[in-house]
C-alpha positions in Angstrom: 22.4 45.8 13.6 21.2 43.7 10.9 18.4 41.5 11.4 17.8 38.9 9.5 15.6 35.1 9.7 16.7 32.8 6.6 14.8 29.8 5.7 15.5 26.6 4.0 13.1 23.8 3.9 11.0 25.5 6.6 8.4 28.1 7.2 8.7 29.9 10.3 5.5 30.6 12.3 4.6 33.7 13.6 5.6 32.1 17.0 8.7 30.8 15.5 9.4 34.2 14.0 8.7 36.3 17.2 11.3 33.9 19.6 13.6 34.5 17.7 13.4 38.4 17.7 12.9 38.1 21.8 16.1 35.4 22.3 18.0 37.9 20.1 17.7 40.9 22.2 18.3 38.5 24.7 22.2 38.9 23.2 22.8 42.7 22.6 23.5 43.1 26.2 26.8 41.2 25.9 27.9 43.2 22.6 27.5 45.3 20.2 26.1 43.3 17.5 26.7 43.9 13.8 24.6 41.8 12.0 22.5 39.3 13.3 21.5 35.5 11.0 19.0 33.5 11.9 19.3 30.4 9.3 16.0 27.6 9.4 16.4 24.0 8.0 13.7 22.1 7.8 15.2 18.1 7.6 12.5 15.1 7.2 12.4 15.1 10.7 15.1 17.5 12.5 15.0 21.4 12.7 18.0 22.8 12.9 19.1 26.4 13.5 22.3 28.1 12.9 23.3 31.4 14.1 25.6 33.7 13.3 26.6 36.6 15.1 30.0 39.5 13.7 31.0 41.9 16.1 33.8 44.2 15.5 35.8 42.4 13.5 35.3 39.2 15.8 32.0 36.3 14.6 30.7 33.9 16.3 28.8 31.2 15.0 25.9 28.5 16.7 24.4 25.3 15.7 21.4 23.6 17.1 18.9 21.1 16.4 16.2 19.4 17.6 11.7 18.1 16.1 11.0 21.6 17.2 12.4 24.5 15.9 11.8 26.2 19.1 14.1 23.8 20.9 16.3 24.1 19.0 16.1 28.2 18.6 16.2 28.1 22.6 19.7 25.6 21.6 21.0 27.7 19.4 21.2 30.5 21.1 21.7 29.5 25.2 25.3 28.3 23.5 26.1 31.5 21.6 24.5 33.9 24.1 27.7 31.7 26.9 29.5 32.4 23.3 28.8 36.4 23.6 30.0 36.3 27.4 32.7 35.2 27.4 34.1 37.8 24.6 32.6 40.2 27.3 34.6 38.7 30.0 37.5 38.3 28.6 37.3 41.7 27.1 36.7 43.4 30.5 39.3 42.2 32.1 41.7 42.8 29.7 41.0 46.2 30.2 41.3 45.7 33.7 44.7 43.5 33.7 46.4 46.3 32.0 45.5 48.5 35.0 45.9 46.7 37.4 49.8 46.2 36.3 49.8 49.0 37.3 48.8 48.7 40.4 50.7 45.5 40.9 53.9 47.4 40.2 52.7 49.6 42.6 52.1 47.4 46.1 55.4 45.1 45.0 57.3 48.7 45.7 55.5 49.7 48.2 56.7 45.5 49.6 60.3 46.0 48.7 62.2 46.5 52.5 63.8 49.8 52.9 67.7 50.6 52.4 68.8 50.3 55.9 69.8 54.2 56.5 73.8 55.0 58.5 73.6 54.3 61.4 73.2 57.1 63.5 76.6 57.9 66.6 75.6 59.1 69.6 
């Protein structure tokens, strides 16, 4: 995984860096991440955190701002975590759906009434 922290008009403290590294580890359980980039921007009284994630052919992005950079990081990671969780669920459901189609066809076939057998003469 390629991990990068960029900053514009803001110098991240050790606490902010360690928080970013800790939060990024949480994201790894949802997908196999190729690239992860945090962009920290300091403007007047607002601190902005942007997070870009690249996962095998798909990109995710979140952006959050607040007066405290740690709060911005937490909000941005929470949004991204939600996106990655939905992506993982969709991916897993589509895989189950293919197998489910076969079992649904088998279930439907078993529910079909059997053709009446010819009456036997006694």
